[in-house]
N, C-alpha and C positions, 0 to 999 in steps of 0.2 A: 384704852385699858386702864382707866383710873383705878387706883387702889390695888392694882395687880402687883405681884412680887416678881421682880426681875433679878436674876443672878448674873453677875458679870465676871467672867474668868479672865484674869490678867489685870494687874494694878499699875500698868504703865500709864503714859499720858493718854492713850486712846481709851483705856478702861476707866481711868479717873474722870475724863471728860464725859464719857457716856454716863457714868454714875451721877455726876453733878446735874447734867441736863435731864436725866430720867427722874431724878428726885424733884427737880423744879417743875416737871410735868405732873407731879403728884403720885408717882409710883413708889412702891416700897422697894428699896435697893439693898442688895447684898453684894459687896465686891470681894473677890476671892483671889488670892495669889499664894504660891508656895514660898515667896519671899515677902519682905516688907514692901510697902508701896514705893514705886519709882526706883527700884534697884537693878533693873535690867538695862535694855538699850536706852530707856528714858533717862537713866542716870548719866550715861557716858557719852551722849551725843555732843555735837559741836556747840549747842546752846543758841543757835541762830534760827530766827523765824525767817527762813530763806524763801520769801514769796516768789522771787524771780527764778528759783531753781526748778523750772518746769521742763527743761530739756533733758531727756533721758540719756544715759551713757551710750546705748546702741544708736548711733547715727551713721549716715553714710561715711564710709572710710574706716570704720572701726575694725573691720576684718583685716584691712591692710596694716593698721597700726598695732593690732593685738600682739603679734609675736615680740615686737620691740618692748612692750610692757612686761610680758612674762619673763623674758630672758635678760632684761637689763636690771641689775640690782639697785640702780638709783631711781627706778620707776616705782610709783606707789601701788603696785599690784603684785600680790604674792599668791602662790598656790602650793598647797601641800600635795605633792605629786601622787602620793599613795591614795589620795581622795579622788583623783581624776576619773577613774572608772565609774564611781557612783555619781559624780557631778555631771558627766558627759551628756546625758539626755537633756538635763535642764539647761546646760550651757549651750547646746545646739539650738534649743528653742529660743533662748535669749539672743543669740547672735543672729538668728533669722530676722529679728526686729530691726537690724541695722540698715534701714532703708528710709527714704524720705517720707513715704506715705505713713508708715507706722510711727516714725518719730514725730510727725506733725499731729497725728491723732493722739498720741500720748501727751504731748505738750498741751493740747487743748483740754484734755481731761484733767491734767494736773493743775492747770490754771484755774479751772472751776473749783478745785478743791483747796488750793493754797494761796491764791492771789491776795486774799484779804486776811492773811494769818494774824497780823498784828491786831486788827479789829476783832477777829474771832477769839483770840486769847484774852483780850481786854474784857469781852463779854463773859467769857468763862470765869475769869478770876475776879470779876466785880463782886465786892462784898465778902471776899474770902481772904484769909491770911496769905494767899499766894500772890496777891496783886503786887507787893513791893519787889518781887523778883523780876517783874516785867519792865523792860526799858525800850522805848523807841530809839532807833538808831539808823545809820546808813549800813549798807553791806557793800564791801569793796572786793572787786576781782583784780588782783595785782599780777603784772606780767614783767618778765625780764626785759623784753624788747617789743617795739611796735610790731615787728614781724610776728612774734608769738601771739600778740593780741589779734592781729589780722588773720592769723590761722584759725581763729575761733569765729570767723565771720558767719558760718552757718548757724552756730549756736545763738549769736546775737540777733540774726535775722528772725529766728523763731521766737526769741524773747520779745522783739519789737512787734511781731505779728500777733502776739498774745497780750499786747497792751503795756509792755514795760519799756521804760526809758531810762537813760543814764547820762552821767556827765563823765567826760574824759579829762584826766589830769596827767600831765607828763612832766618829767624832769623836776625842776625847782618847784613848779606848781603842786606836784604830788607831795614833795617833802613839806611844803607849807600846809597842805591839807592835813597831813598826819606825819609828824616828825618820826614816828616809829618806822616809816618806810624809807630806810636809809641804806638798805643792803642791795642785793642783786635784782632789784626791780626798778623799772623806769617809767612805767605807765600803769594807770589804774582806771577801771570803769567803776563809777560810784553810783549805786542804786539807792535812792531815798525811800522813806516810808517803810522801812523794815523794822525789825525788833530783835531783841536778844533776851535770853533768860539767864540771869546772873548766877543761878545755882539750880540746874534742871532737876536734880534729885530732890532737893528741898522743896522746889515748886510743886512737884507731884505729891509729895508727902503733905504739904500744906493744903492742897485741894482735897485729899482724902480725909485729913483732919476736919476740914469743914463739913464734908459729907457726914462724918460720924457725929459731929456736933449738932447737925440738923436732923439726927434721928436715923441715918443710914447705918449699915453694919459693914465692918471689914473683918474678914475671916482669913487667917493664915492657914493654908492647907493645900493639898494636892488633889486636883480634880481628875479622877480616872474614868469617869463614865457620865454621859448625859442620857437620861432616861426619856423615852418618848413612847406613847401609847396611841395607837390608831392615828399615827401621823402628826401628833402634837406633843410638845415638850411637857413632861410632868415633874422632872426633878433632876438632880445630879448627885453623884457620889463624891464626897469630900473626905479624904483620909478614912475611907471605908464606911462612912455613915451617909445615909441618904438625906438630902435636903429637898423639900418640896418647893416648887416655884412654877410660875405661869409662863415665864420666858427666860431664855438664856442668851447672853451675848458673849461670843468667843473673841477675846482681844488679847491672846497670849503670844503675839509676835511670832518669832521663829519656831516656837514650840506648838503652834496651832495645828499643824498638819494632821496628826492622828485623830484628835477630837473632831476636826472638820470632816474627815472621812466618815466618822460615825454619824454625822449629820447629813450624809449624802453629797458632800462637796469635795470634789477632787481638787485639792489645792497644792500645786507643785511649788511649795514654799521652800526656799533655800536660805541658808544663813550666810550673810556676808559679814565676816568677822572684822569689826572695826576697832581701832586702837586710839587711845588718847594718852597724853602726858600732861600733867599739871605742874606748872612752875610757880611756887609760892613766893610772894614778895619779889616779883621780877623787877629787873632794872629798867625794862621797857614794857610799856603797856599801850597797845593801840587804842585809838579813840573809838573805833568801831570794829566789828568782826571783819577779818580780812581773809579771803581765800587766795592763797598763793598758787597760781596756776602751775608753776613748774613742778611742785610736789603734790598738787591736789590735796592740800590740807588747809584747814582753817585755824586761825588764831583768834580766840574770843576772850575779851575781858570778862573775868568772873569775880566773885567776891574774894579779894585777897590773893588771887592767883590768875595766871594766864593759862587757858586751856588750848592745847594743840591737838586737833582731832582730824582724823582722816584715815588714810591707808585702807586698802581693800585686801582681804585675804580670804580665799576659799579653802575651807578645811573641815567643815562640819561642826557639829555641836559639841563633840566630846574632846577634841584635841586641846592640849594645853597651849597657852599663848606662845608665839614665836618671839625670839629676841630681835631678829633683823628689822621688823617693822618699827619697833620702838627706836632703834638706833638710827634708822633712816629719818624718822620724824624729827628727832632732835637735831640731826645734822642739817636738815633742810631749814629748820627754824633759825638756827644760828647763822646760816648763810643769808637768810632773808632779813635778819635783824642783828647785824654785827654788834658785839659788845653785850649781848644779852647774858645776864647772870641771874641767879636766884638763890634763895636760902634753902629750899627743899624741893624735891622732885617726887611725884607720885605717878604711878602707871596703872592703866586699866585696859582690859580687852572685853568686848561684848559682842552680841549677835544682832545684826540688823536683819529683819525679815524681808526677803526679796522674792518677787514673782517674775516669770519670764517676760512679761510685757511692761514691767516697771510701774505698774499701777496696783494699788491695794484692792483687796476684796472688801466690799462694803455692801451689806444687804442681808436679805432673809434667805435661808436655805430654800431651794426650790422644792424640797421633799418634805421638810418637817416644819409645821407651823409653830411659831413661837421661838424658832432658832435663828439667831442673827449672828453675823460674822463681820469682824473689822480688823484686818491685819495685812501686812505686806507692803508697808510704806517706803521701803528702800531707804533713801537718804533724807526723806522729808517727814519722818514720823513725828518729831516734835512740831514741825511747821504745820502739818496737816492734822495733828491730833485733836485740836479743839473743834475744828469743823467736822471731822469724822465722828467725834462723840456726839455732837448735836444731831447729825444726820441719823445715827443709829438710835438715839433716844426718840427722835421723831418717828422712825419706823416702828419701834417697839410700842409707842403710844398710839399708833394707828394714824399718824399724820403723814401728809405727802410732802417730801422735801421739795425745795424750790429749784433744784438743779436736776439735770438728766442723770439718773443713776446707772444707766446702761453700761458705761465703760467699766464700772466696778462690780458688775454682776457676779455673784458667787458661782454661778453655773457655767461661766464662760470657758472653763478649761476642760469640760467634760469630753470633748473630742480631741483634746490636745495631749500634753505630757501626761503619762499615765499615773505618775506618783511623784511626790516630793523627793528631793535628794538628800535632805538634811539627815545627818546621823553622826 
């Protein structure tokens, strides 16, 4: 489709990457968002290109452990109980995946999407003002005890099965590896060849600035309708005005559900509310991103600050942030890094888009030609955003991607959960 006009809805990392690669393929590109670029989940993520994070949360044993997470206030999972009736159908579909067969299938599909994330982002950022935000690094999983580490044996077996390897550091060797690890941790698994983004929001803004500098358009507005005639996209409505286009790509994250349905795609997308705290001018700065297993949060070096990100809360798109997740995140960080102090603290809550099988939707609508979708990346939106954008741009341009796209098919939920729960 050379010289065709593609409109991309959603200016997070997936939308920005799709726009860059579509522009490089010779397409006319308009990127649209109701906010400025990179101000949703792409702003608030952990900043890690977590290539090895291919094992989904639903694994064998989750059903047994679930109640301890929900009813223990020191666990990193929260639920607004008034939201449970709306969440229940989605949650049941999610929990049904907690078996070996589905976990292995999901891990294989995620590996194909994110295993080369550092290289994918380097290719995306090449020649753009976003490149300086990209840093090669290790990624560390830190545990309180060897017993805690060994309890994750299933997870590490799946990582190894999908081509990942690691080094183990324990006791004094761990402290020597990174002096920041002086608290209630004694063993770490270190994965090399990873990366981090030192300011994710600025990174996405820089990508979009490059898009505009190269002749693309960014429009700030609210898309309320995608028009299609005789089974083909013809345009969309932005702030009440129609915009003609030849193709549309929906990359609106947790807000994608209603527009996806208008394209014939039943996408049971839920919001997993994520929290982060940033500590400015901290007294302790890790060498690399560290995932502290006990609290399931990551501490990532950023520009001038340390970002603590993690915590899961189910509560829909409309509820205000809760206080308890912020408090738990800070308590856990201080326990993991004793003596941690800072000059200023900032807080953020945002919405990760999640689907019941822990895989994103990436592909063309089965019903509407010229309509493409890319959302639902769970915890690996930043990690997989560059590759997803390239895949979507290839599909829009009529090219065939070099990986099997079946696991991400937009129509895969047609006989499953009837509707998304987010609200």
